[in-house]
Structures are given as structure tokens and as C-alpha cells.
N, C-alpha and C positions, 0 to 999 in steps of 0.2 A: 395503481399505486405504485411510486417508484421505491423500489427497496434494493439496499446493498447488505450483503451478507458476508462478513471476513470469517475465514478459518486460518488454520495452520500454525498459530503460535505455540509456545511452550517454553520450557526451560533447556537451555542449552550451555555448553562451556564455551569459553572463549576460543575463537577459531573455528567453531564448527558452522554449520549451513542451516537454514530453514527456507522453506518456500510457503509464502502467504498466498491465499485465494481470496478473490472476491467475486461473488456471483451477483449480477446485475438483473433486476427484472422491472418490468413497467414503464420503459422507454426504449427507443431504439438505439440499443448499444452501440452499434457500428457507427453512428452520427455524433458521438459525444468523446471529448477526452475524459481521461480517468487521471486520478492522483492519489498517490499513497501519501498519507500523512502518519506523524506520530506526536505522542504527548508524553513526555517523561515526567514523573513525579515533581511537583512543584513548578513545573514550567508550561509554557503555551503551547498550544497545538501548533506544529510546524509542517509545512508542505515538504516532502522528501524528494519525490521523484514522480514526473506525470509522463503520459504518453497521449498525444493528441490522435484524433479519429484516423489521420493518414498514417500514423505509425511513428511519428516523430517523438523523440524522447526529450524531456526537459529535465535537467537535473537542478535541484535547489540546495543541496547540502553537499558541499565540497568533500566532507569526510567519507561519504558514502559512494562516491562518483565511480570507483574503480571496483567496488565490492558488491552494490546492489544493481541488479537488473529487473527491468519492467517489462511485461509482454502482454498481449492480449490475444484471445482467442474468441473471434466472432461467432463462431459455431456454437460455443458455449457460453456467450454473454459472460465471459470472465476475465478478470485482469489478474495478473501474478505479479508478486515481489519476491524475486530470488535473492536472498540474502547470504552472502558469503564472509568466511573470515569475521565473524561477528566479535564484536568488542563489547565489555560492560557498559560502555557508553551508549550502545544502541538499545539499551532497556528502555521499554516504552509500552504504551497501548498503540498499536497500529490499526489506522482506520483508511478504507478507501472512501474516496468521495468524487462528487461529480457535481457540474451545475446545469440542472435541466429544468424547463419551464419556468425560469426566473429564479429559481431557489437552489441554493446549495445544500446538498444531501450528503450525509455521512451514513456509513453502517454502525454496527454497536461496538465494534473494535475488536481486536484479539491481542492478548497480552503476550509480549516476548521479553524473557528475561534472560541475560546472559550472565552467568556467574559460575565461578571455579567450582 
């Protein structure tokens, strides 16, 4: 069974950092790209940043390009999202996702709230 489990969210002040983790299971992690998504209240879920199996990075949102970093650890089947200089506009539920066996899969999400 394909499973993605996110963790690391929380309440932080503007300018602070958080690192999200997503542990994958049920598929050969090293062969698939992984993407971080977010969904703010009242908005559609959007792709934020992705990493392909080769390690190449894909940025989907200009506003996070110099602040968010994605990485993956093949030994731990984990993808990370390092978020720096957080802004209130980054407040959202963050999901990791992938596309395996013909289906798009997401985890349950982790809440990130940026507030003074």
C-alpha cells in the first residue's frame, strides 16, 4: 500500500523557519519524483516545489524560490521541505505527493501557520 506521512508543521512567527518531512512507503521511492503542495484556506491546492528521481528541482511558485528548499534521502525514503523566512502568506496545509502505479497520491497534510 502506497503511503505518505507528513510531519513537522506548526505555528511560527514571520521570518522563522520550519522543516517538513514526508516518509514514503509502498513503492520504490528512489524511482519516483516527489512534490510538495499546499492549500491555503479558501484556495485550491497548488504545487510548490518538486524533486525528480535524479535530484533535479522544479519550482512552481516564484514567491518561495529563494526561501524553500527540497531534498530527499533515499536511505530513509523521505523528502524534506526546508522553509526559511516564512511569511503569513505561506500559511496553509502542506502535502507531499507523488504519482505511482497510475494514480496521484498525497499524504494527510501538516498545518503550517505563520502569524505574529
